[in-house]
C-alpha positions as a LaTeX table, in Angstrom:
\begin{tabular}{lrrr}
\hline
Residue & $x$ (\AA) & $y$ (\AA) & $z$ (\AA) \\
\hline
Unk1 & $-24.72$ & 19.79 & 12.89 \\
Unk2 & $-27.15$ & 16.88 & 12.67 \\
Unk3 & $-26.75$ & 13.90 & 10.35 \\
Unk4 & $-27.73$ & 15.77 & 7.18 \\
Unk5 & $-26.16$ & 19.10 & 8.25 \\
Unk6 & $-29.49$ & 20.93 & 8.41 \\
Unk7 & $-29.64$ & 21.81 & 12.12 \\
Unk8 & $-27.30$ & 22.82 & 14.92 \\
Unk9 & $-27.05$ & 20.22 & 17.68 \\
Unk10 & $-24.33$ & 21.67 & 19.88 \\
Unk11 & $-22.02$ & 19.09 & 21.41 \\
Unk12 & $-24.31$ & 16.13 & 20.77 \\
Unk13 & $-22.02$ & 14.69 & 18.12 \\
Unk14 & $-19.03$ & 14.71 & 20.45 \\
Unk15 & $-21.12$ & 13.09 & 23.15 \\
Unk16 & $-22.20$ & 10.44 & 20.67 \\
Unk17 & $-18.71$ & 9.49 & 19.51 \\
Unk18 & $-17.06$ & 9.64 & 22.93 \\
Unk19 & $-19.79$ & 7.48 & 24.47 \\
Unk20 & $-19.04$ & 4.51 & 22.18 \\
Unk21 & $-16.44$ & 1.90 & 22.96 \\
Unk22 & $-15.56$ & 1.61 & 19.28 \\
Unk23 & $-14.31$ & 5.21 & 19.15 \\
Unk24 & $-12.03$ & 4.68 & 22.15 \\
Unk25 & $-10.77$ & 1.46 & 20.61 \\
Unk26 & $-10.04$ & 3.40 & 17.43 \\
Unk27 & $-8.12$ & 6.03 & 19.40 \\
Unk28 & $-6.07$ & 3.28 & 21.02 \\
Unk29 & $-5.29$ & 1.85 & 17.60 \\
Unk30 & $-4.13$ & 5.26 & 16.39 \\
Unk31 & $-1.95$ & 5.61 & 19.49 \\
Unk32 & $-0.33$ & 2.24 & 18.75 \\
Unk33 & 0.25 & 3.25 & 15.12 \\
Unk34 & 1.88 & 6.51 & 16.28 \\
Unk35 & 3.98 & 4.70 & 18.86 \\
Unk36 & 5.27 & 1.91 & 16.60 \\
Unk37 & 5.35 & 2.93 & 12.94 \\
Unk38 & 7.40 & 6.18 & 13.05 \\
Unk39 & 9.98 & 4.74 & 15.44 \\
Unk40 & 10.32 & 1.49 & 13.47 \\
Unk41 & 10.52 & 3.33 & 10.11 \\
Unk42 & 13.24 & 5.68 & 11.36 \\
Unk43 & 15.13 & 2.85 & 13.08 \\
Unk44 & 15.16 & 0.67 & 9.95 \\
Unk45 & 15.94 & 3.67 & 7.75 \\
Unk46 & 18.86 & 4.61 & 10.00 \\
Unk47 & 20.17 & 1.04 & 10.03 \\
Unk48 & 20.04 & 0.74 & 6.24 \\
Unk49 & 21.62 & 4.17 & 5.75 \\
Unk50 & 24.52 & 3.36 & 8.07 \\
Unk51 & 25.14 & $-0.13$ & 6.67 \\
Unk52 & 24.81 & 0.96 & 3.03 \\
Unk53 & 27.30 & 3.75 & 3.67 \\
Unk54 & 29.94 & 1.07 & 4.32 \\
Unk55 & 29.44 & $-0.58$ & 0.92 \\
Unk56 & 31.05 & 0.19 & $-2.39$ \\
Unk57 & 29.29 & 2.87 & $-4.46$ \\
Unk58 & 27.67 & 0.24 & $-6.69$ \\
Unk59 & 26.58 & $-1.88$ & $-3.74$ \\
Unk60 & 25.27 & 1.17 & $-1.89$ \\
Unk61 & 23.20 & 2.30 & $-4.85$ \\
Unk62 & 21.76 & $-1.17$ & $-5.36$ \\
Unk63 & 20.86 & $-1.63$ & $-1.71$ \\
Unk64 & 19.27 & 1.79 & $-1.43$ \\
Unk65 & 17.32 & 1.31 & $-4.65$ \\
Unk66 & 15.82 & $-1.94$ & $-3.36$ \\
Unk67 & 14.82 & $-0.36$ & $-0.05$ \\
Unk68 & 13.45 & 2.79 & $-1.68$ \\
Unk69 & 11.48 & 0.92 & $-4.36$ \\
Unk70 & 8.30 & 0.50 & $-2.23$ \\
Unk71 & 7.99 & 4.30 & $-2.08$ \\
Unk72 & 6.92 & 4.18 & $-5.73$ \\
Unk73 & 3.93 & 2.01 & $-4.82$ \\
Unk74 & 0.63 & 3.54 & $-3.74$ \\
Unk75 & $-0.91$ & 2.59 & $-0.42$ \\
Unk76 & $-3.65$ & 0.70 & $-2.22$ \\
Unk77 & $-1.09$ & $-1.17$ & $-4.31$ \\
Unk78 & 0.95 & $-2.02$ & $-1.22$ \\
Unk79 & $-2.16$ & $-3.26$ & 0.59 \\
Unk80 & $-2.94$ & $-5.49$ & $-2.39$ \\
Unk81 & 0.59 & $-6.89$ & $-2.52$ \\
Unk82 & 0.64 & $-7.64$ & 1.19 \\
Unk83 & $-2.84$ & $-9.09$ & 0.90 \\
Unk84 & $-1.18$ & $-11.88$ & $-1.08$ \\
Unk85 & 1.39 & $-12.28$ & 1.69 \\
Unk86 & $-1.27$ & $-12.49$ & 4.41 \\
Unk87 & $-3.83$ & $-14.48$ & 2.37 \\
Unk88 & $-5.60$ & $-17.22$ & 4.34 \\
Unk89 & $-7.37$ & $-20.41$ & 3.30 \\
Unk90 & $-8.99$ & $-22.92$ & 5.62 \\
Unk91 & $-6.79$ & $-25.69$ & 7.06 \\
Unk92 & $-6.39$ & $-28.54$ & 4.61 \\
Unk93 & $-6.60$ & $-26.27$ & 1.57 \\
Unk94 & $-3.63$ & $-25.06$ & $-0.44$ \\
Unk95 & $-2.27$ & $-21.86$ & 1.10 \\
Unk96 & $-1.69$ & $-19.15$ & $-1.50$ \\
Unk97 & $-0.48$ & $-16.61$ & 1.06 \\
Unk98 & 3.29 & $-16.49$ & 1.55 \\
Unk99 & 3.17 & $-16.43$ & 5.35 \\
Unk100 & 0.70 & $-19.27$ & 5.68 \\
Unk101 & 2.60 & $-21.30$ & 3.08 \\
Unk102 & 5.70 & $-20.98$ & 5.25 \\
Unk103 & 3.76 & $-21.78$ & 8.43 \\
Unk104 & 2.17 & $-24.91$ & 6.98 \\
Unk105 & 5.48 & $-26.04$ & 5.46 \\
Unk106 & 6.89 & $-26.26$ & 8.98 \\
Unk107 & 3.84 & $-28.11$ & 10.27 \\
Unk108 & 1.88 & $-25.20$ & 11.70 \\
Unk109 & $-1.73$ & $-24.23$ & 11.17 \\
Unk110 & $-2.61$ & $-21.38$ & 8.78 \\
Unk111 & $-3.52$ & $-18.13$ & 10.52 \\
Unk112 & $-6.09$ & $-15.52$ & 9.46 \\
Unk113 & $-3.65$ & $-12.66$ & 10.00 \\
Unk114 & $-6.14$ & $-9.86$ & 9.29 \\
Unk115 & $-8.96$ & $-11.41$ & 11.30 \\
Unk116 & $-7.06$ & $-11.88$ & 14.57 \\
Unk117 & $-7.90$ & $-9.10$ & 17.02 \\
Unk118 & $-6.22$ & $-10.67$ & 20.06 \\
Unk119 & $-3.68$ & $-8.12$ & 21.28 \\
Unk120 & $-4.37$ & $-6.32$ & 17.99 \\
Unk121 & $-2.15$ & $-8.63$ & 16.00 \\
Unk122 & $-4.00$ & $-7.62$ & 12.83 \\
Unk123 & $-3.11$ & $-3.97$ & 13.47 \\
Unk124 & 0.53 & $-4.96$ & 13.87 \\
Unk125 & 0.34 & $-6.83$ & 10.56 \\
Unk126 & $-1.00$ & $-3.69$ & 8.90 \\
Unk127 & 1.70 & $-1.56$ & 10.50 \\
Unk128 & 4.30 & $-3.75$ & 8.81 \\
Unk129 & 2.98 & $-2.57$ & 5.44 \\
Unk130 & 3.41 & 1.11 & 6.28 \\
Unk131 & 6.84 & 0.52 & 7.81 \\
Unk132 & 7.82 & $-1.25$ & 4.58 \\
Unk133 & 6.65 & 1.76 & 2.59 \\
Unk134 & 8.26 & 4.46 & 4.75 \\
Unk135 & 11.63 & 2.88 & 5.50 \\
Unk136 & 12.93 & 3.99 & 2.10 \\
Unk137 & 11.80 & 7.57 & 2.72 \\
Unk138 & 13.56 & 7.63 & 6.09 \\
Unk139 & 16.67 & 6.01 & 4.61 \\
Unk140 & 17.13 & 8.61 & 1.87 \\
Unk141 & 16.94 & 11.61 & 4.20 \\
Unk142 & 19.03 & 10.03 & 6.94 \\
Unk143 & 21.65 & 8.87 & 4.45 \\
Unk144 & 21.92 & 12.39 & 3.11 \\
Unk145 & 22.39 & 13.71 & 6.65 \\
Unk146 & 25.08 & 11.11 & 7.39 \\
Unk147 & 27.01 & 12.05 & 4.25 \\
Unk148 & 26.79 & 15.67 & 5.37 \\
Unk149 & 28.68 & 14.96 & 8.60 \\
Unk150 & 32.14 & 16.57 & 8.33 \\
Unk151 & 34.68 & 13.84 & 7.71 \\
Unk152 & 37.30 & 15.55 & 9.88 \\
Unk153 & 35.15 & 15.08 & 13.00 \\
Unk154 & 34.81 & 11.37 & 12.25 \\
Unk155 & 38.54 & 11.00 & 11.57 \\
Unk156 & 39.37 & 12.85 & 14.78 \\
Unk157 & 37.37 & 10.31 & 16.76 \\
Unk158 & 39.11 & 7.41 & 15.03 \\
Unk159 & 42.54 & 8.94 & 15.64 \\
Unk160 & 41.65 & 9.20 & 19.34 \\
Unk161 & 41.05 & 5.45 & 19.35 \\
Unk162 & 37.25 & 5.41 & 19.34 \\
Unk163 & 35.58 & 2.29 & 17.95 \\
Unk164 & 33.25 & 2.57 & 14.96 \\
Unk165 & 30.28 & 2.11 & 17.26 \\
Unk166 & 31.43 & 4.90 & 19.54 \\
Unk167 & 32.18 & 7.17 & 16.58 \\
Unk168 & 28.64 & 6.66 & 15.34 \\
Unk169 & 26.82 & 7.23 & 18.63 \\
Unk170 & 28.96 & 10.11 & 19.92 \\
Unk171 & 29.95 & 11.92 & 16.71 \\
Unk172 & 27.66 & 11.01 & 13.81 \\
Unk173 & 24.37 & 10.49 & 15.64 \\
Unk174 & 24.28 & 13.90 & 17.41 \\
Unk175 & 24.84 & 15.63 & 14.07 \\
Unk176 & 22.05 & 13.78 & 12.27 \\
Unk177 & 19.59 & 13.97 & 15.18 \\
Unk178 & 17.68 & 16.98 & 13.73 \\
Unk179 & 17.06 & 14.99 & 10.55 \\
Unk180 & 15.92 & 11.99 & 12.57 \\
Unk181 & 13.42 & 14.15 & 14.43 \\
Unk182 & 12.15 & 15.74 & 11.22 \\
Unk183 & 11.64 & 12.32 & 9.59 \\
Unk184 & 10.00 & 10.97 & 12.74 \\
Unk185 & 7.51 & 13.85 & 12.84 \\
Unk186 & 6.76 & 13.60 & 9.12 \\
Unk187 & 5.99 & 9.88 & 9.36 \\
Unk188 & 3.97 & 10.51 & 12.53 \\
Unk189 & 1.70 & 12.98 & 10.72 \\
Unk190 & 1.29 & 10.47 & 7.89 \\
Unk191 & 0.35 & 7.77 & 10.39 \\
Unk192 & $-2.35$ & 9.95 & 11.95 \\
Unk193 & $-3.95$ & 10.27 & 8.52 \\
Unk194 & $-3.56$ & 6.63 & 7.47 \\
Unk195 & $-6.67$ & 5.46 & 5.66 \\
Unk196 & $-5.98$ & 3.55 & 2.44 \\
Unk197 & $-4.32$ & 0.56 & 4.06 \\
Unk198 & $-7.15$ & 0.02 & 6.52 \\
Unk199 & $-9.91$ & 0.58 & 3.97 \\
Unk200 & $-8.48$ & $-1.88$ & 1.44 \\
Unk201 & $-7.53$ & $-4.62$ & 3.92 \\
Unk202 & $-10.03$ & $-4.79$ & 6.79 \\
Unk203 & $-12.19$ & $-1.65$ & 6.46 \\
Unk204 & $-11.86$ & $-1.29$ & 10.22 \\
Unk205 & $-13.25$ & $-4.73$ & 11.06 \\
Unk206 & $-11.75$ & $-7.06$ & 13.65 \\
Unk207 & $-10.82$ & $-4.22$ & 15.99 \\
Unk208 & $-8.41$ & $-2.62$ & 13.50 \\
Unk209 & $-10.15$ & 0.71 & 12.83 \\
Unk210 & $-8.37$ & 4.08 & 12.76 \\
Unk211 & $-9.75$ & 7.62 & 12.95 \\
Unk212 & $-9.51$ & 8.44 & 9.24 \\
Unk213 & $-11.33$ & 5.25 & 8.25 \\
Unk214 & $-13.96$ & 5.77 & 10.94 \\
Unk215 & $-14.59$ & 9.27 & 9.56 \\
Unk216 & $-15.02$ & 7.90 & 6.03 \\
Unk217 & $-17.46$ & 5.25 & 7.17 \\
Unk218 & $-19.51$ & 7.68 & 9.27 \\
Unk219 & $-19.78$ & 10.14 & 6.41 \\
Unk220 & $-20.32$ & 7.93 & 3.36 \\
Unk221 & $-21.65$ & 4.64 & 4.74 \\
Unk222 & $-23.65$ & 5.65 & 7.82 \\
Unk223 & $-24.61$ & 9.06 & 6.38 \\
Unk224 & $-23.86$ & 10.76 & 9.70 \\
Unk225 & $-22.18$ & 13.98 & 8.64 \\
Unk226 & $-22.33$ & 15.51 & 12.11 \\
Unk227 & $-20.43$ & 12.71 & 13.80 \\
Unk228 & $-18.01$ & 12.55 & 10.89 \\
Unk229 & $-17.23$ & 16.25 & 11.38 \\
Unk230 & $-16.66$ & 15.69 & 15.09 \\
Unk231 & $-14.22$ & 12.87 & 14.31 \\
Unk232 & $-12.31$ & 15.12 & 11.92 \\
Unk233 & $-12.03$ & 17.79 & 14.61 \\
Unk234 & $-10.58$ & 15.21 & 16.99 \\
Unk235 & $-8.06$ & 14.22 & 14.30 \\
Unk236 & $-7.12$ & 17.88 & 13.80 \\
Unk237 & $-6.59$ & 18.33 & 17.53 \\
Unk238 & $-4.30$ & 15.29 & 17.57 \\
Unk239 & $-2.26$ & 16.56 & 14.62 \\
Unk240 & $-1.89$ & 20.19 & 15.76 \\
Unk241 & 0.64 & 19.65 & 18.59 \\
Unk242 & 2.87 & 17.66 & 16.24 \\
Unk243 & 2.66 & 20.36 & 13.58 \\
Unk244 & 3.47 & 23.08 & 16.12 \\
Unk245 & 6.48 & 21.12 & 17.37 \\
Unk246 & 7.68 & 20.56 & 13.81 \\
Unk247 & 7.47 & 24.26 & 12.96 \\
Unk248 & 9.32 & 25.21 & 16.17 \\
Unk249 & 11.96 & 22.59 & 15.45 \\
Unk250 & 12.53 & 23.87 & 11.91 \\
Unk251 & 12.76 & 27.46 & 13.13 \\
Unk252 & 15.30 & 26.44 & 15.75 \\
Unk253 & 17.37 & 24.62 & 13.14 \\
Unk254 & 17.34 & 27.69 & 10.88 \\
Unk255 & 18.37 & 29.91 & 13.79 \\
Unk256 & 21.32 & 27.62 & 14.61 \\
Unk257 & 22.72 & 27.74 & 11.08 \\
\hline
\end{tabular}
């Protein structure tokens, strides 16, 4: 449809979005988010789950509670909190942002973390926020899977002389792999739809845009409903293969039980 959804325009909207460099830059940003955030969230969640499992019950509960706490914060709230961490004032002024306060304490110059688009450093800074939010989610599910590993298989490996590292990678890890994949896919779908963090922090400026935010801006700011619909279709096409794989993976797990 055209901008006000009153006439059919065929594939003109797709031609319009695919002919702009900004759309391709946005796709690249989404690819980087998909590549980095799910893997980092699962890796940190796995590390915390394994290390916390070695603590006393009280220590384990405390550690897990601290890591899981960000899950109770909305994306907008998290973006606001990290906005204080990344806050920037001109050189010579007092730095209220935590990172720049640390940088200037050691003699460095304050950095506009959100406004740096070289190598997409601002996108990486935003990814840190989502990783911080999702690590607790990954930790809870992975920890549950680790505790579900039969103790006799672990003890058998130890009796055979295997080190703790070898026990983990060759006995525990294969048994929790389905959970790792499920968490990875869940976070990946969330990443494809990420909007709040970008809207609150940069609103897609400085080469940090993502598909969901671009859709919002096309529809509500630019009043281009046709192009916004085309962007949503592209997002749906990107999500579908992941959803199909997740469904097949769950069915396979159920069949193996």
